[in-house]
N, C-alpha and C positions, 0 to 999 in steps of 0.2 A: 731641173729648173728650166723654165721657158723664158721667152723674150720679156714677158710682162714682169717676171720676177725681178730681173735686173733693171728694167725701166722704173719699177717702183722703188728700188733701192736708191736710184739716182734722184728720183723725184723727192723722196723723203729727205735726202741730204741737201738738195737744192733749197729746200725750205729753211734750212739753217744758215744759208749763205747771205751775206749782206748784199745789197744792191751795188752795182758797179764793181764787181769782183770776178775773179775766176779761180777755179780749183784744178789742180792737176795731180795725177797719181801715176807712177811708173810701174811697169810690170817687172823690171829687173833685167839682168843680162847674164850671159854665161860667166862662170868662174873657172879659170884654168886649173887643171889638176896637175898633170905632168906633160912635158913635151908639147905635142899639138892636140892634146885631149882636154876635154872639159868635164867637170862634174855634171851629173844629171841636173837639168835646169829645174828650179823650183820658183814659180811665179810668186810675186808679192801678193799676199792673200787679200788685201784690201782692193787691189786691182781686180782680182778674180771676182770678189764680192760685188763689185760695181759693174762689171762687164760680162762675166761668164767666160772670159777668154784667158788662155794660158800662153799667149804669144811672148816670144823673146823680144825685148827692146821695143815695147809699145807704151804709149802714154794716152790716158784719157784726159781730156780738157773739157770742163764745163764753164761756160761764161754766162753770168747773170747781169743783164742790163735792163733797167726799168721794169723789173719783175719778170722778164722773159729769159728763159734759159736755152742756150744752144749747146750742142754736144759734138765733139770732134774726137776721132780716134786717130792718133799718129801711129804709124806702123812701119816696120821694115818691109820694103817691097822687094822680094827676091828677084835676082836677074836669072837669065837662062842658065848660066854656069851653076849657080846654087841649086836651081831646080834639078839639074842633071846629077850633080855630085851628092847633094844632101837630101834630095827628095822633099824639100820644104813644101808644105801645102799652103796655098794662098788662093782663096776664092772670095773676091771682094763682095759679090752679091750675097753669098752665103753668110759672110761676116755681118753685113748690114741687116740681113733678115734675122739672124740669131741674137744680135745685140740690140736691135732697134735704133742703132746709130747710123745715120745715112751719110755722114760726112767722114770719109776716110782720106787721110793726107799722108804723103811720104814723110819720113822723119826729117829729110833734108829741108823741108819747108818750115821747120819749127821757128827759126829766127824771124823769118818774114811774117809768119802768122802772128807771133807775139808782138812784133813791132807795129803791125797794122792795128791790132786791138788797142795797144797802149796809145798810139797817136790819135786814133779816131774817137776814143772814149775816155771818160774821166775815171779810169780804174784807180782805186785807192787801196784795195785789199786783195791779197793773193793767199789762197789756201793750198798749202802743199800737203803731202801725206807721207809721213816717214816714221817708222818704228825704230827706236834707238835705245838699246840696253846699256850702252857705255859711251861716254863722250869721247873716248879715245879710239873708237872704231873709225876706219877710213871713211871719208865722205862718199856717199852713194850718189846715184844719178839725181835723185830728188833734191838732195842737199846742194849739189853742184849747181843745179838750175836755180834754186832759190837764192844762193849766194850771188850768182851772176845777175839775176833780176834786181836784187837789192843794190848791187854795185852800179847798174845802169840807171835804175829808177830809185834813188835813195829815199824818196818820200813814201814808198810802198810800205804797207803794214803786212808782214808775213805771219801767217798763223798756221800751226800744224793741226790738220783736221783728223789726225790719227785717233784721238780719244772719242771724237764724235762718231766715227765709223765703228769703233770698238763697242760703243754702247748699243748701236744698231745690231751688231753681230751677236750680242749676248742673248737676245731672245730669238729663238729659231722659228722659221716659217715651216709650214706643213711639208713643203718640198725638201727642205733641209733635214727635217726629222726623218723623212723616208730614206734619204741618202744615208743617214746615220744607221737606220735599221738595216739597210742593205749591207753596210760595212760590218755591222755586228753579226749578221747572218753568215757572211763569208768567214769572219773570224771564228765563229762557232764551228762551222764545218771543218776549218783548218785545224783547230785544236783537237777536235774529235779524230781527225786523221792522224795526228800525233799519237793520241792515246791508243789507237788501234794498231800502231806499228812499233811503238817504243819498247825497247828491250835493253837490259843491262849489257854493257860491252860496246854499245854504240857511242860515238862521240856526240857531244852536244850539237855540233853542226849537222851531223847525220840526222839527228832527230828533228832539228830545225827544218831540214829539207822537206819533210812531210808537210809542214806548215806552208813553206814557200810554194810548193806544188799547187796547192788549192788556190792560193792567191793568183798565181799565174793563170790557172784554169779559168778564173773569173775575170781575167783581163786587168788585174791590178798590176801596173808596171812596177811598182815598188810598195813596200808596206808603209804604214803611217809613220813608223820610226824604226830605228835599228833594233832588231830582236835581241832580247836577253834570254839565253838558255843556260842556266847556271846550276850545276850540280854540286852537292856537298858544300865544302867551304866557300866555293865561288859565289854561292847564293848570299853570302854575308858581305859581298862587295856591291854597293848600291848600283853602280853603273858598269857592271861587268859585261863585256861584249866580245871577248875573245872566242867564246863558244868552241873551244878546241880540246876540252878535257874528255877523257873516256869515262863514261858513267859506270858506276859500280852497283852491284846487287845490294839492296838494302838502303840505298841513298834516296834522298828527295831531290827533285829538280824543280827550280823556280823559273817560270816563264813570265816575261813581261813583253807583250806583243799586241799587235792590232793591225787590221786591214784598213785601207781607206777606199772609199767609193766616191768618185767625182770630187776628190780632194777632201771629203768629209770623213773624219777619223773615228776609229774605235781604239780604246786603250784598256787592256785587260791584263791582269796578273793572276796566275794560278800556280799552285805548288802541288806536285804530284809525286807519288812513289814510283821510282823507275821500274820496279818489278810488279807494280799493280797492287801492292798491299802495304798499308801503313803498319809500322811497329806500334806498340802501345804508347811508347814515349812520343813518337812523331804525332800520333793521333791526339795525344793530350795537348801538345803545344799548338798543333794545327787548329783544334777546336777553340782555343783561346782567341786566336786571330780571327777566326770565322765569326765568333760571337761579337767581337768588336765591330766587324763590318755589318753584321745583320742588325745590331741595335742602332747603329748610325743610319742605315738605310731606312729603318722603320720610322726614323725621325725626319726624313727628307721630305719636305713638303713646302708649299708656298708660305712665306712669312718666317721661315726658319733662317737664322743667321748661319751662313755657310761655314764660317770658321769655327762655330760651336760644335759642328759634327766631328771635327778632329778631336776635340777635347772629350766628346762623348765616347768615341771608340777607344781613345787612350785610357780613359778612366775605367772602362769595362775591362780592358786587357790587364791593367794594373791590378784591379781587384782580383782577377783570376790568378795572376802570378803570385799574389800574396797568399791566396788559398792553398797553392801547391808548394809554398815555401821557397819560391825562386827569389823573392824579394821580401823585405820586412815592411817597407813603407811604399805607398803608391808612387811617390816621386822617384823612386829608384828604378822605375821602368826605363828611364833614360839610358840605363846600361844596355838595353836591348832594342830601343825604339829610336830611330835616327832621322826620320823624315816627316814631312807633312802627310796628311791623309787624303789628298786629292786636289784636283784642279779642274777648271772649266775645259771643255773640249768642243771642237768645231772644225773649222778649216785648218786650224793648227791643233796639234795634240795638246800642248799646253796653251790653251786658247786665251783670247783677250777677255778682259773683264774680271780678272782674278784679284779682287781686293779683299782685305780682311773684314770689312764691314758690309759685304754684299748680303742683301736679304734675298733669299731664293724666291723666284717667281715662276709661274707657269711657262713652260716651253724653254726654260733654261736647261742646259746640259752640262754635266760635270762628272768627275770620277770620285770614288772613295777607294782608298788603298792602304788600310792599316797593314803593318808588318812588324815582325819580331825577328831578331837575328842573334843566334847563339853561337858565337865563334868557337867556344870550347867543345861544343857538340857537333860542329860542322853542319849546322842546320840554319837555314834562312827561309822564312815563310812570309810571303806577301800574297794577299788576295785582293783583287781590284775589279770593280765593275764600272761600266759606263751607264749613267743614269739620266733619265729624262724626268723633269718635274712636271707633274700633271695638275689638273685642277684642284685635287684634294689630297695628293700624295706623290708617288713617284712610280715610274716604270723602269725596271732594270733591263736595259736592252741586251745585256750580255748574260741574262739569267739562265739561258739554255745551255751554257757551258758548264759541265759538271763541276760542282763546288763543294758539296758536303762529302764527308768521308764515305758515306754509303753510296752516293751517286758515283763517285770516282771509282771505287773498288768494283762496283757492279758493271760499270761501263768497260773498264779495262779487262775484267774477267771475260766479258762477252767478246772482246776483240781478239783475245789470244787464241 
């Protein structure tokens, strides 16, 4: 993504702003883990989408007066001690060039900046930007600032711009699609490295390490999400993440993983035989899930209701389970099928825009992930792809990762 990409995002958003208003979005701050250590910083994605920056404790402000928009970036300016001890990088001219925002202001000047705007202009509306899944979450920086503004200027109308930005993020630009393709390519290489080295007797985390190595090789500081590597009965736990069990000969192992490139994510699930060869029973169950995925993918195109794809894959799998005598009625698939079949993907793994009535459009990206889980047989199977909607169909970005029984067994035989 270049300067024009982010400038265009801001221009498009500014067109939705009322006159005599301003918008602010915060990048977020560190979260303490233990003692004097912090968790790895994850910037608020709407801040990244509007600026291209991943700075800690930064705020973008856009002021619209009489149709003219000005942009200011508030940032933490490191002192000499921080530069020495933390190695913080700060190059004002580089930031201005890459964001297209020429006005950089120290965070300490926030109060005086806002006071001046409010005193000199007839500001009536403030657009904040805050994602909130639960009303009981602690107040974040955006909410604290909005609350203070409302207290000092009680006549202000406070609006949350989150949904407006989300709608913009739902349709991907060419540069975003290329970032997703890069993430998918890294994921493919990493999964193939697993298949070339996996053997019974390894722990799940040992196998995972072959995946992690490829991500680090390509400069991915961390994966798109915590990797699931679940063998045997562990694969029947939806969010299993211990990854500490020793794999056994004859078992399947379920992977749910994905790389991210420039914060754009891939999400892929695959289920493989640890020894490289499916048993007949494993093959039978695996092909049922695969058929559910393939039929849903074949229906993925502009104009298709997204939530119908889950019902399509679910019905296909139910019909197949009836054929082999696992269930008598299609609705009994609920014994073995526990989750939805996919989600939008982008700067977040479970990305914005995921509503039940979404009609798919060109350049939307999402995943499909049907799965069946058989506790009594210690078999869990999930197969998931990352998908781009094209003009008249779809492109499976993760399609190069071995998926059919024949592809898997041939690739694993070659790697041994």
